[in-house]
N, C-alpha and C positions, 0 to 999 in steps of 0.2 A: 449765398450761392450765386455764382455767375450764370446768367441765363442767356442763351443765344436765340436770336430770332430765326424762324424758319417758315416755310410755306404752310398754310393751313387750307385744306380742301374739305368740301362736304363729301360724305360717304357715297353720294349718288354720282359724283363727278367721275369722268373717265380716267383710268390709270395713266393714259398718255399725258395728262396734265402734270402728274407727279414726277414722271421719269426724268425730264430734263433737270429738275431741281436737285435730284440725287447726285448730280455731277459736282455740285458745290456744297451740299449739305448732307450730313449722315442720315437724316430722316425727315420725312414730311408728316405733319400732323393731320389727322382725319377727325372730323366732327360729325355728330348726329344731332340735329336740332340745335346747333350752336354749342353743344357740349362735347367734351373730349370723348372720342370713340376708339381710337387706336393710332398706330403709326405705320408708315410704310418705309422700309429700308431695303437695301440691296438684297438681303437674305430672305425677305418676305416675298420676293418676286420669284415664283417657281417656274419650272419649265412648262407648266400647264397653261401659262398665259400665252395665247396665240395671237390675240389682237388687242393691244392695249387701249385702242380707241373704243372698243366694244366691251371692255372690262371695267366694271365699277370699282372704285377705290376700296369699298368695303369688303370685297372678296379676297384681298391680298394683305389685309392689315395683320399686324401682330400686336400683342398687348403686354409690353414690359411693365414692371412695377411703376406706379405713378408717383411723382414727387410733388410736394408742396414747396413754396418758396423758402420755408424755414426748416426743411428736412435736414437733419444732421448729416455730416460727411460720412460717418461710419455706416449709417443706414444706406446712403447712396452707393458706397463701395460694395456693400452686400448685394444691393440690387443689380449692379453691373455684373457681379459674379453669377447671379442666378441664371442668366441666359446668354452671357457673353455679348450683351448689347453694346453698340457703339454710342448710342444716345438714349436718354431717358426723357419722357415727356414731363413737363412741369405745368401744373394747373393751379388755378386759384380755388378759393373755398366754394365757388359757384360751379366748379368743374369746367370752367372755360379755360382752354389752353393758352398758356402765356408764351411758351417756347420750349426749348430743349436744353439739356445739360449733357455735356460729353465727358469722356474719360479725361481729356486734357484739362477741363475745368476742375475736375475732381483732384487731379494732380496739383493744380495751382493752389487749391485750398489746403490740401495736405501739406504742401510746402510752407504755406503761411502759418499753419498751426504746428509746425515741427513734427509732423507725423511720418515723415519719410524715414524708413529704416536705415540703419547704418550698414556698412559692409560694401563689398564690391559687386559689380554687375554679374560677375562669374558665379556668385553664390545664389543668384535668383534666376538667371537666364534659363530658358528651355534648351536643353542639349541632349543628345547630339543634334546637329543641324543637318537636314537633308537638302541637297541641291538639285537643280534642274537647269539644263542649258537653255539659253534664250531662244535657240533655234528648234527646240523640241516642240512638237505640236501639242495642241490642247488634249488630244486623245492620249498621247504619250504621258502627258503630265497627270491626267486622271488616273492612268494605270499606275504611275509612280506613287500616287497617294494611296491607292489600294494595296500595292505590294509592300510598301514601307509602313503602312498603318500610321501615316503622318497626318497632322492637321495643317502644318505650314511647311513651305519649302522656299529656300533662297534661290533666286534666279541668277545664274552666273553668265558673264560674258568675258571671255579670254582670262578666266581665272579670278575675275573680280565680281563682287556682288553688285547687281544693278536693281534689285527689287525683291519683294516678298509676295508670294501667292499663297492663299489659303484654300482649303477645300470648300469653305463657305463661299469665298469670292468666286471660285470657279463655277460652282453650281448656279449662282445668281447671274453671273456674266453670260454663261452659255444658255441660260433659260430665258433671257430677255430677247424677244424677237426684234426689238428696235434698238439693239445694242449700239449700232453705229451712230444712231441719232442721239442716244442718251449719254454718250461720252465725247467730250470735246477733242480728246487726243486720239480718237479712233474714227476713221472714215471708211465706210463701206458703201460702195455705189450700187452694187447689185441688190435686187430685191431678195433673191435667194442666194445663200452662200453656205459653204461647208465650214461651220464653226470648228468642229473637231480637227479639221485639216489645217487650221491657221496656227501660226507659231505663238508661243506664249509671250514673246516680246511685244506682240501687237496689242496685248491687253494690259501692259504695265504702265503705270504713271511714271513720268520721268524722274521724279525726285525721291531719293531715299536718304536715310540717315544711318550712319555707322558710328560705332563707338568702341574703343579698345576695352578688352576684357578686364583690365586692371583698374578701370575707371570706377569711382565711387557711385553708388546708387543715387545719391543726392545730385551729383554732377550730371548723371544720365537723365534724371528727371528735369533738370534745368534745360538740358538740350532738347528734350521732348517738348517742353513747353515753348521754347524758342521756335522750334520747327513746326509746332502744331501737329504733332504726330503722336500716336498712342503705342508705337513700338519702334525699336531700333535693332539693327543687325549688329551683333557683337562680333568683333574681328580680333584676330591675333596677327598683327601685321596687315596683310590684305586678305587673309584667309578667314572666311566666316566660321565661327565656332559655336554660335548660339543666337537666340533671339530673346530680347528682353521686351516684354509688353507691359502696358499699364496693369493688365490683369494679374501678372506675376507679382507686381508691387501691391496690388489690392489684396491678394491672398495673404501676403506676409503681414500687412497691416491689420487685416481681419483677425488673423491668428494672434497677433500681439495684443489686440484689444480684448480678445476673449480670455487671454491668459494674464492680463495686466494685474499688477500688485495693488492691493487696497491701500489708499493713502488717507490717513486720518488728519483732517484739517480743523484747527481750533483758532479762536481769537477773532474771527470775522464778525464785524458789527453789522447792523442793519443796512448801512450805506454801502458796504462792499461785499455783501453776500453773493452778489452776482459774479464775483471773481472766483468762486469755488471751482467752476468748470475749467477756467483758465489755469488755475493752480494744479489741479489733478492732471490735466493734459500735459502741461509743460514739464512738471516734475516727473509725472508718470512715464512720459516718453523716454526720458533718460534712464530712469530706474529700470524699466522693462528691457532697455537695450543692454544693460549690464547685469540685470537681475540674476540670470543663470550663472554667470561667471563668478559672482561673489555671494550667491545665496542671500540676496537682500530681503529683509523682512522687518516688520514692526516700524513701518515708515510713518513719520509724523511731521506735520508742518504747522508751526504756530506763528500767527501774525500779531503785531502790536503796533497800533497807530499812535504816533506822537503828534505834537503841534505842527511840525514842518517836515517830518520824515516818517517813513514806515519801515519797521524792522520785521524780517522774516527769518525764522529759525527752522532749519531742516535737520532731522535726526533719524537714524535707522541703524539696525544691526546687520553685521555680516559675519561670515566665518572667520574673518580676520580681526573682528572687534567692532566696537561702537564707532559710528561716524556722525559728526555734527558740523554743519556749515551755517553761516550767517550772512545776511545781506541787509544793508540799510540804504534806502534811496528815497527820493521825494514822493514817489507814488508806489502803491502796492504792485502794480503791473511791472514797473521797472525793477523792483526788488526781486520779483519772481523770475523775470527774464534773466537777470544777472545770476541768480542762484542756480537756475537750470544750466546756464553756460558754465558756471564754476564747477558744478557737479559733474558735468560731462567731461571737463578737463581733468578733474581729480581722478575719476574712475578710469579714464583712458590711460593716464600716466601709470596708474597702478597695474592695469592690465598689461601695458607694454613692459613694465619691469618684470612681471611674471614670465613673460615670453623670453626675456633675455637671460 
């Protein structure tokens, strides 16, 4: 698991110490007697906070699921989905906070473990997409969320998307009394100001990421990792048609994991039993991707280690008949990787022939 450093504050310290750090990090960790106590993020700061300097950190914490350094990726995915958290706390066995892990780090690990689902972004994106003009006020935007029963809206300037605003963002932004000091890209000089009368463009960060609707989910994930974002605006030409978020991908992977086919593995000796998880993940990912199309069942993997090479045999039944594949490489991992790639190619070609 990749862990990111973040600010750690004691629960007795003032909230004003945490707010500036939320401009560059998704969450601040809070401790009690040196042990993990909770986190502060943008959503945990409510409109009830009138004076950050006089408010203790402990009064605004939230408690998402806690991760250990060795927590598996599927468990982390499920944790992110439980509360739509942007960051999860990571602690050691003594309950001392180590850092945080974010949605982007989860996407990275899913990519490394070949857990990214196949298909195009149009199959997973949230649609229809609702839009709001950059010149609309905060009050108008709030009303738009209520009228459309929407969670997120794309901000438009001259017909082109320039950002995304969520109802969660809006409530946390407008509830922060020192908002102008807590965001580097917003400057408010007056001590008292009418937040609802301000335009939505005043609250947007300048950088957004767009992607075409026919792009593969795998390519979209690569782009999200490159840009360090957990959502992208999906466009057809320049028109926004949806939003793809890391949570959409997490939901798909969670469902795939719950429904995945059982794989019987045999032939592993004492020295390579640790490869069991790698085999079931790599082969299982491909099998589950095409399982419904071919009604794949009775999946078996047999390994045989020789003096200089390792052979891996894969076999399973489909409605079209029995299938068997074989790979022989210098290491078990190389053989499994090659076999997973060959299986993907074989089943993809068969699926394409069916479509033609």
